[in-house]
N, C-alpha and C positions, 0 to 999 in steps of 0.2 A: 110931563116928563116921558121920555121915550124908553122903551124896553130894548134890551140888547141880548144878542147871542155872543158871548165871549168865547173865543177859541184860543187854545194853546196852539203853537205853531208846529214844532217838530213832533211828529207822531199823530197829529190831527190833520193839519193841512198838507203836510208832506211826510213822506216816509222818513223816519229818523235814521239817517246814515251817520249821525254824529257830527256835530259842529258844521252844519251846512251853511255856507255863506256865498255860494256862486250858483247862478241860474243853471249851469250845466250839470250840477249835482242835485238839483231840486226836482224831486219826483212827487207829483201831487197824489194824495191818497185817493183810492177809489171811492167815489160817492161824495167827495167834498163839494164839488160844484153844485150838484143837485140839492144837497142839504142846505147850502147857503142860498140858493135860488128860492127854496121853500121858506127859509127864514125871512128873507127880504120880502117875499110875497105875503107873509103873515105879519109884517110890520116891525120886524126886528132890525135894529142896527146891527151890523157885524163889526165886532171889535176884537182885534188880535192882541193877546197878552202873552209875552214870551220871555222866559229867562234866556239870556244870551251870554253865558259865562265864558264862552270862547273869546270874548273881547278881553275880559280880565286875565284870561290865560295867555293872551298874546297870539292867538291863532288867526285872528282877523280884527279889523278895525270897525268902529261905529259907522264910518263912511261906507264900508263894504256891506254892512248889514242894511243900512238905509238904501243902498243901490239895489240889493236883492229884494227888499220890501217894495220898492217902487216897481220893479219888474213883476213881482208877485201880484200886486194890486192891478197892474195892467192885464195880467192873465185872467184874473177874476172878472175884470170889466169885459173882456172878450167873451166871457161866459154869462154876461148879463147879471153880474153880482157886484153890488156896491159894498166896498169895505170902508167903513166910516173912519177908522183910525187903527194904527198899529202902535202899541206900546211895547218897549222892550227894556229889560233890566240888564245892564252890562256888568253888574257887580258880582263879586264872589267873596265869601268870608275868609278864604285862605289864599287867594291869588289876586294879583293886580297891582301891588304896590300902593302908593298913596292915592292914586287916582281912582282905582277900582276895588281895592280890597277893603270891604266892610260888609256887614250883614245889614243891608238897608231895609227900608219898609216896602220897597217895590219888588224885591226878590220873593217869588212864591216859595214857601207857603204864606208869606205875608200878603196882605190885601192891597198894597199900595197902588198897583196899576189899575185895579178895579175901582178903588175909591177916587183915583184921579179921573177916570172916565165919568164917574158920577158928577164930579165938580166941573170938568171941562166941557162935557157933552150933554149934561143934564140927563144922564141915564138913571132910570128908576131901577135900582138894584133889586127891589122886592118883586119886580115883574120880569126879571132877567134869568138867563140860563148860562151856566158855565159848562164847557165841554173840554176835558183834558184826558191825558193818558197816564198821568202820575197822580199819586195821592196828594202831592203838594198843590196841584191845580185845584182840586175840589176842597182842600183845606183853606186855600186863599178865598175861595168863593163862600165857604161857610163863614169865615171871619168877616167878610164884607156884607153878609146878610142876604146872599143870593139863595133863594129857596130850592131851585132846581139845578142839581149838580150831577152831570153825566160823566161817567168814567168809561173810557174806551179800554177794554181789557188789552193789555200789552205785555211785553217782556219785562216791564218795570214793576209789574204787579205780582205779588205772591198771593196765590189763591186763598191761602189761610188768612191773609190780611183783609180780605174783603168782608169778613165778619165785623171789622171795626172801621170800615171806610166812612168818610164823610159824604160819599156819593149817595144820591137818592135813586140813581139808576145806573146799572152797569150793562154795557153792550159789547158785543164782539166785533161789530162792524158798523160803519156810519149809516148804512141803509136801514138799520133797526130804529133809528131815531125819528120820531114823529113830532115835528116842531108844532104842529097844530094842536097837540094835546094840551 
């Protein structure tokens, strides 16, 4: 079984400008390409797991998200980074009508997208890493049995809450992460 570096999207891969779904609004985070190059070099598959409630809210469509993800994967390829898969959850517990309104198992903090990668890609969750910028990211990883859970300190985090975080490491910038450890 392969090990994986799971990445949240908004706030980890790109600056979180809120409901980003177009390439012209997508701004890569400083250090993301280097981090992913190191992860690929250390034998990690890179898998993106992202809540995309903008779909349920009617801000953009699944097709638009897929187009953005195809473009994003090409940008990673141009930096010699292989993205194995992108999983996204279009659901929301309060928005989206019959098609999208429910609290599904794939919406973080639930572990559904991580467990799906385990099933579909043969990922060994016990050898994997999760990197996110919200507590829901590391909570999903904890529920999936991922032992190394990194939280990038962001505007979403109340410093007082860090006493109770599910993260095993908290960093201020991506350059602080050493995948080889």
